[in-house]
C-alpha positions in Angstrom: -42.1 -51.0 -45.2 -39.1 -50.6 -46.5 -39.8 -47.8 -48.4 -41.4 -46.4 -45.8 -38.5 -46.6 -43.4 -36.2 -45.3 -46.1 -38.3 -42.4 -46.4 -38.2 -41.8 -42.7 -34.7 -42.2 -42.8 -34.2 -39.8 -45.6 -36.4 -37.0 -43.6 -34.3 -37.7 -40.5 -31.3 -37.5 -42.7 -32.6 -34.1 -44.1 -33.5 -33.0 -41.0 -30.3 -33.1 -39.0 -28.4 -31.8 -42.2 -30.7 -28.6 -42.2 -29.9 -28.3 -38.5 -26.2 -28.6 -38.5 -26.0 -25.8 -41.5 -27.9 -23.5 -39.1 -25.8 -24.4 -36.5 -22.7 -23.5 -38.7 -23.9 -20.2 -39.7 -24.8 -19.4 -36.2 -22.9 -16.3 -34.8 -21.5 -18.0 -31.6 -17.9 -16.5 -30.5 -15.3 -18.9 -30.4 -14.5 -20.1 -27.0 -10.8 -18.6 -27.1 -12.8 -15.1 -27.8 -14.8 -15.1 -25.1 -12.1 -16.0 -22.4 -10.2 -13.1 -24.2 -13.1 -10.8 -23.7 -13.9 -11.9 -20.0 -9.9 -10.7 -19.7 -10.1 -7.7 -21.3 -12.9 -6.8 -19.2 -11.5 -7.8 -16.0 -7.9 -5.9 -17.1 -10.5 -3.1 -17.4 -12.0 -3.5 -14.5 -8.5 -3.6 -13.0 -7.2 -0.7 -14.1 -10.3 1.5 -13.0 -9.5 0.3 -9.6 -6.3 1.2 -9.6 -6.8 4.8 -11.4 -9.7 5.3 -8.4 -7.2 4.1 -5.6 -4.5 6.4 -6.9 -6.7 9.3 -7.5 -8.4 8.2 -3.8 -4.3 8.4 -2.4 -3.4 11.7 -4.0 -6.6 13.5 -2.5 -5.9 12.5 0.7 -2.2 13.8 0.1 -3.6 17.1 -1.3 -5.4 17.2 1.7 -3.0 16.2 4.4 -1.4 18.6 6.8 2.2 19.6 6.3 4.1 20.1 9.1 7.4 22.3 9.1 7.9 22.7 13.0 8.3 20.2 15.1 8.7 21.2 19.2 11.1 19.6 21.2 9.5 16.2 23.0 6.1 16.4 20.5 5.0 13.5 18.7 5.9 15.2 15.6 9.7 16.0 17.1 9.5 12.2 17.8 8.6 11.6 13.9 11.4 14.1 12.8 14.0 11.6 14.8 12.9 8.7 13.0 13.0 10.2 9.8 16.4 11.2 10.8 17.8 8.1 11.6 16.7 6.4 8.3 17.0 8.5 5.7 19.9 11.6 6.8 22.9 9.2 8.5 24.6 7.3 6.0 26.8 5.2 7.7 24.4 2.0 8.4 25.3 0.9 12.0 25.4 4.7 13.1 21.8 5.1 11.2 20.5 1.8 12.9 21.5 2.5 16.4 20.2 5.7 16.4 16.5 4.3 14.9 16.7 1.0 17.4 16.7 4.0 20.3 13.3 5.6 18.9 11.6 2.4 19.8 10.0 1.6 23.3 12.3 -1.0 25.6 9.7 -3.7 25.3 11.0 -3.6 21.2 14.2 -3.9 22.1 14.9 -5.6 25.4 16.3 -8.9 24.0 18.5 -9.7 20.9 15.9 -11.3 19.1 13.5 -8.5 19.5 16.6 -6.5 18.2 17.7 -8.7 15.4 14.1 -9.1 13.9 13.9 -5.5 13.7 17.4 -5.3 11.9 16.2 -7.8 9.1 12.9 -6.9 8.9 11.3 -3.5 10.2 14.9 -1.5 9.2 15.3 -2.7 6.0 12.0 -2.0 4.4 11.9 1.1 6.5 15.7 2.5 5.5 14.4 1.9 1.7 11.4 4.3 2.1 12.6 6.5 4.8 13.5 9.3 2.2 10.3 9.4 0.8 8.3 10.6 3.5 10.0 14.4 3.3 8.7 16.7 0.9 11.1 17.5 -1.7 13.6 19.1 -2.3 15.5 17.4 0.1 16.1 18.7 3.3 19.8 20.3 3.7 18.5 21.5 7.3 15.9 21.0 9.7 14.0 24.4 8.6 13.7 22.8 5.2 12.5 19.6 6.3 8.7 18.9 6.2 6.3 15.9 6.1 2.7 15.2 5.4 0.6 13.2 8.0 -2.6 12.2 6.4 -4.3 11.9 9.8 -4.1 11.3 13.4 -5.7 9.1 16.0 -6.3 10.8 18.3 -6.8 14.1 16.2 -4.7 16.4 18.9 -2.3 14.0 20.5 -0.8 15.3 24.0 1.0 13.5 26.6 -2.5 12.9 28.3 -3.0 10.4 25.0 -0.2 8.3 26.1 -0.4 6.8 22.4 -0.8 8.2 19.2 -1.2 6.8 15.8 0.4 9.0 12.6 -0.7 7.9 9.1 2.5 9.8 6.8 2.6 10.5 3.1 4.9 8.8 1.0 6.1 9.6 -2.5 6.5 5.9 -3.1 3.2 4.4 -1.8 0.1 4.5 -2.9 -1.5 4.8 1.1 -0.3 6.8 4.0 1.8 4.2 6.4 0.9 4.1 9.7 3.2 4.7 12.7 2.4 4.4 16.5 4.3 6.3 18.8 3.8 5.6 22.9 4.7 8.2 25.8 7.5 6.4 27.5 9.7 7.5 30.3 8.5 11.6 28.8 9.9 10.7 25.5 7.7 9.6 22.0 9.0 6.5 21.1 7.7 3.9 18.2 5.3 1.4 19.3 4.6 0.2 15.9 5.5 1.1 12.7 4.7 0.2 9.0 6.6 3.1 7.1 
């Protein structure tokens, strides 16, 4: 009986030893390599998506309409004035006052509204305003031009009452929207993400 259990123990020992030896020789990558491989694949996927997004943005920029004339009273003239306030006026207070006047009254009718515009929208807009003009830097209105990726509606008229423009910037991947609303015969900013 003892011999039989010894033989069984020996067989069991040899079997486990063989299984263990095969497991040690198996080509299983360590966990760190598997994680690194996943991380590398995710990074490559993210880089591919970013490259695709930049290529799409470049395509939009190339297909965008270049606007060089800004007829008085047109929404394009309002865009020119908005960008003029942010990019051409060096005095900060004067530039903000100019920009504030380009907003609809409801955006600037209270001190709280003006404070919100000054501390949030204005700072971002001021830092990017020049990026919406085509280079070289415009020295006169005649030299000034912008790229409009698209409009909603496509033909913006006084009967539209509201128009949304998507402007191409040198510092942003996607065109930035600005919605103008006709108020008292003038096109003014209703909402802006420039």
